[in-house]
N, C-alpha and C positions, 0 to 999 in steps of 0.2 A: 390224214388221208390213209385209208386202209391200203395195204400193199396190193390187193387185188384190183384196185381202181386206178393204179398208177400207170401212166404211159411214159415211154422214154424214146428218144431218138438215139440210136447207137450205131457205131461203126466198129468193124473188126476185120481181122485178116483171115483167120480160119476158126471155125467153130465145129464141135461135134454135133451132129444132128440126130434127133430121134424122129424119124419120119414114119412112125408107126401109122397103121391104118385106122387107129381108134378115132372115133368121132369126137369133135370138140363139143364141150358142154354148151348149153344155150347162151349163157352169159358171155362166153368167149366169142361165140358166133355173132352175137349182137354187137360186140365191140369191134370185131374185125369188119363187119358190115358198116358200122358207123364211120370208121376211118376211111373205108373205100369210097364213101359218099363225099368226102372232102376233096374237091378237085385239086387244091393246091398241094396236097401231100406229095404226089409224084414229082412235081416240079421242085419242091423243097428237097426231096431226097436226091434228085439229079444234081441240084446245086451243091449239096453237101458232098456228094461223090466227086464232082468236078473240082470243087475248091480244095478238097483235102487229098485229091488224087487216090482216094480209096475206091475200089471197084464195087464195094458193097455198102449199102446203107439201108436202114430200116426203121420202122416204128414198131414197137413191140408192146404187148400187154404183159405186165409183170404180175406174178403171184408170189407167195412165199417159197414155192418150190419149182416154178417153171416160168418160162416166157413163151409167148406165142407171137409170131410175126403177123402184124396187121397190114403192113405195106412194105414192099421190098423192091430194092434195086440191086440186082445180083449180076453185075457184068463180069464177075470172076467165075461164074458158072459153078458155084458151090452147090447148087441144087436147092437153094432157099426159095421158098414159095410162100405166098400168103397162107397162113395156117400152119406153117412149119413150127414145131415145138422143140424147145431145148430145156433139158433138165438143169436147173440152176446148180445142183450139186456138182455137175461136171465143169463148172466155170470157176469154182473157188478152190 
């Protein structure tokens, strides 16, 4: 499976965010929209957050150099939103 088609469920404490105003490309927008149409996603993320006692959980779209949040529970008020992007080089 190509890296650009992978989805993951992740949890974290603090991440550096790149909340630039650049527009997502069409493929990313389609994937974010597809995840948002799955009603169970928000309940799954809430369950993950509750059971792990983490205040942030998300579904993200991974590429070779970045990830984009497709669904977010951000009870820690990090400012994460659907469409937030993180440069993977900042995580390794």
